[in-house]
N, C-alpha and C positions, 0 to 999 in steps of 0.2 A: 174071532178075528174079523176085522172089518176091511172090506175092499171098496174103495171109492173110485168111481169111473166118471171122469169129465168127458162129455161128448156133446155133439150137436146133431140134430135130426137131419141136417142138410149134408152131413159128412158120410160119404159111402164107406169109408174105412172104419167109421164108428159102427155102422151097421154090420160090416163084416167082422170087425174086432169083437163085437159083443158075442157073435156066434162062436168065434174061436175061443174066447174066454170061457164061455159056458161049457164048451167041450173040454177045455183044460180043467175047469172046476169039477166036471163029472168024474174025472180020473183022480181027483184029490181025495185021500182017505178021510179027511175031516171036513168034507164039504158041507155036512149038516150043521157045522159050527161056524160057518162063514156068513156074515151079514154083508150083503151087497147094496151099496147106496149109489144111485145115479145122480150126478151133479151137472149143473148148467154151464155151458160154454158156447157163446155165440161166435161163429166164424165171421159174421158180417153184422156186428152190433149197430152200425150206423145206418143200416138199410131201413127205409121207412115202411111202416105197416101198409099193406096194400100194394106195395111195389113188387109185383109178381111177373116173372118172365120165363122164358125158355132156358133150361139149364144148358142146352147145347149152345145157344147164342151167348150165354154168359161165359162159357168155357172158351169159345172162339175169340171173344173180345179180350178176356183176361190173358190168354196165352198168345194172342196174335196169330191164330190159326184160322183156316177155313172151316166152314160148318162140317165138311166131310172129315177133316182131321179131328175136329172136336168130337164128332160122333164116334170115330175110331177109338179115341181115348175112353169114351163111355163104354164101348164094347169090350175094351181090355179089362176095365174094372168089373164089368158084368161077368166076365169069365171067372174072376176070382170069387165073386158072390155065388155063382152057380156051383163052383167047386165045394162050397160050404153048404149046399142044399138050399140056398136062398133065391127067391125070385128077384129079378132085376130088369126093369124096362129101360130102354134107351131111346133117345130121340124126342120124347114128348113129355118129359117130366117138368114140373114147375120148380122155380127157385125164388125164394123170397125171405122175408124176416122170420126168424124162428123164436122171437121173444115170447109171443103168446103161447107157443107150444111149451116152452120152458116153464112159464107161469103155471100152465095147466098140469105139468108134470109134478110141480111142487104140491098142488092140490092133491094129486093122485098119491103122492108119498104120504101126505097127512092122512089119507083114507086107506092106506095099505094096498094101493093098486098101481103103484108106480111102474113096476116091471111090465105089467099087463098093458098099460097105456103106451109105454115105450115100444114094445114089440109091435103093437097095432099101428102106431104112428110110422115106424120104420117100414112096415109092410105096405101101408098106404102110399108112402112117399116113393119107395123104390120099386115096388112090385105090382101095384094096382093102379087103376085109372082114377085115383082120388087125390085131390089136392089138399095137403095138410095146411095150406095157407088160406083156405076158405073157412071162416068161422063156423058155418053150418056143418061142414064136413068134419071139422075138428070136434065139434060138440057131439056129433054122431059117434065118432071114434071113442070119445070119452065114455059114452053110454055103453058101448060094446066092451069097454074095459071094466065096467062095473061101477062107474061113477053116477051120481044123481044128475040128471040132465039139467034141471033148474040151477043147481049149484055150479055146474060146469059152465053154463051159459052166463051166469052172473059173473064168474071170474073172467071170462073172455070179454065181457062188456065193460069191466072195470079195469082199465089199464094199470092201476096201482096195485091190484091184488097180486100178491106174491112177487111183486117187482123187486122188493128189497132182498128177498131170498135168492132170486136169480143173480142180482148184482153181488151179493155176498159170496156166492159160489165162484163167480168170475174173479173177484178180488183174491180169493183164497187160491185159485189156480195160479194166478200171477205170482203170489207169494211163494208158492211151491216150485216155481220155475217152469210151468207149463207154457210152451209156445205153440202148441198145436194139440189136436185130438185125433183119436182117443188117447186119454191119459189115465193110467191105472195106478192107484196108490194102495199099497198093502200095509195096513196098520200104521200108517204115517212113518214107515220105516224104509220101504223100498218102492221104487217107481218104475214103470214101463210105459213107453209111448209107442203109438202106432198099432197097426193090425198084426200083432205078433202071431207066430204059430201056436197052436193049442198046447203043444208040449212045453213051450217056454212059459206059458201061464201056469201050468202045473208045477214046474220047477220053482217059479217065483212064490207060489202059494206054499210049497213045502219049505222053502228057505224062510219065509216070513213066519211060518208056524214054529219052526225050530228056534227062531230068535225072538219070539214074542215076549212081551213083558206086560204086567197088569196095566201100567200107565206108561206109554212111550215118553221118553224124556224130551224129544224134540222132533219136529217134522223133517227128519233127514231123508231126503228122497233122491238117491242117485239116479242118473239117467240109465235107461235100458238100452239094449241093442237097437240099431236102426231098423225101422219097419215102416211100411207105407202109412201115411196119415194125412191130415189136413191141417194147414197152418193158419195163423191168425189173420193172414191176408185173404183167406178164403180159398187158397190154392190147395189142391189135393194131388198128392204124388201118384203118378201112374207107373207101376213097376215095369221093368224091361224084360222080365222073364216070368 
C-alpha cells in the first residue's frame, strides 16, 4: 500500500503531522508493507529565491497582528510540537522560498534518502539555529542525509534540476483537491488533511488496507475531518485548545 504526503518544509503542521502519522503507522499491523512517498507543495510559490525574512514579522503582517501577538501564535504551535517530542524554536526562525528544498528532496527520493533529508530539514528549520534557505546550509544537510555533496550542490546551482518534478507534484495535488497541507492520500482512495491525531492515521491505514485493490480505479479522495494545517495562501491555523 502506498501513502503519499504533500507537504512544505515551511509548514509547522506538516512537521507535526509527519510525527503523528509515523506514530499512527507504528501502530498499524501491516506497517512493513506501506510505502511512504513525500510530495512537493509550496505554500508561497511566488516568493523569490533569496527573499528571506523573519517568520514572526511575516505572521504579524499576514494576520494584522503585533509582533507580540505573532510570537504568541508561534508559542501555541510550539506547544503542539513539544507534545509530540519535537523541538521548536520561536521568534528567530527564517521564512523564504522552499522551491530549492523541494528540488533537493526529489534528488533524495531518487537516491533513496528522501525521508532522511526531510527529517533533517524539518529539524533545522523548526528546532535548530540553521536556515534551510541558505544554499550552503542546505547542502550540508543533504550530506548529513547521505547524499553526495557535489551532486547536491549541482542540483542547487541548477534551478531547472527537478523543477518539473516539483511542478508535477503540485499539479497533482490540485487535481486531487488539496487546498492546504499536510495532505495525506492512502492508495489514491482515501484522503486526510491537516495534523490529525495519530490514532486517526491508524484508522485510515486500516480502512485503506481493507479496501485496497491491485490497481485503484480512480483517484477518489474524500476529505478527512478538520485538523490544523497550512493553506495555499501561506496561512497556518492556530488551534484554540
